[in-house]
N, C-alpha and C positions, 0 to 999 in steps of 0.2 A: 337351193330352195329359198325363196324370198319370204319375208313376213307380209301376210295379207289377211286381213279379217280375223286376227287371232290365231292364224296358222303358225305353228312353231318353226322358227328358223333353225335348222339343225346345228348351225354354228353358234348362234348368239342367244337363243331362247327368245321368248316373247319380250317386246319392248315394255309391256306393262310389268312384267316380272322384274326387269332391271330397275324401272322407276320406283317400284315398291320397295325393293331391296336398298336402293339408294336413300330413300326417305327413312327407312328403318335405321340404317347406318347413321344418318345425320342425327336422328332423334336420340339414339344410343350414345353417340359422341357428346352431344349437348348434355345429356343427363349425367354422364361420367365427369365431364369437365365441371359441371355445377356441383357435383359431389366433392371434387377435389377442392373447389372453392370453399365449400362448407367446412370441410375437414381443416383447411388452413385457418379459417375463422375460429374454429373450435380450439385449435392448437395455440393461437395467440391469445384468445380469451382466457384459456386455462393458465397462462403464464409459462407454459412449456417452451415458448419461443417468443422473442420480441418482434420478430418479422418473419413471415413465410412468403416465399415467391413461388407462385404456381406458374410454371414456365411452359412456353410453347403451346398455348391453347389454340386449337384450330378456330374456335368461335369466341375468342377473347374479346374482340370488339363488340360483338352482339351480347355477351354475358356481362360486360363491364357495368352497365346500369344496375343489373340484378345483384352483382357482387357488391357494388357500392351500397345498395339498400340493405343487403344482409349484414354487411360489416357495420353499418351505421346502427343497426338494431342491437348490436353487441358492443357499441361504443368504440368501434374501430374504424379504420378507413381502408378502402381499396384503391390502390394507385396503379394506373397503367405504366408499364415499362416499355419504352419505345426501343426499337432495334431496326436494323437494316432489313430484317426478314419481314416482309409485308404480308406474308401468308399466316403467320403465327403471332400471337400477342401473349405477353407475360403480365401477370397482375400480382402486385405485392399487397399482402394483408399485414397491416401494422397498426400500432396505437395511433390515435389522432394526435397531431402536433398542435400545440397551443390551446 
């Protein structure tokens, strides 16, 4: 049974459902990763740690400008950590140097 004009494909569901679910998953992942960055900033700002690495972020490249801005508002810096894994990015939150 093929998908046509909103008819449900018995194997795969409607294409719109899949797209909506993908959009929701992306949004939830970004929100979760941003919360991890905020928690790392809070931990360093409180003095509990001198440096926190938020590792293997799916949207690290996209979140880096936001992480830098949030860290700067707390007197900290967010530094991207490069690796061979081109699909994930890690970000270090630490005190500003100099």
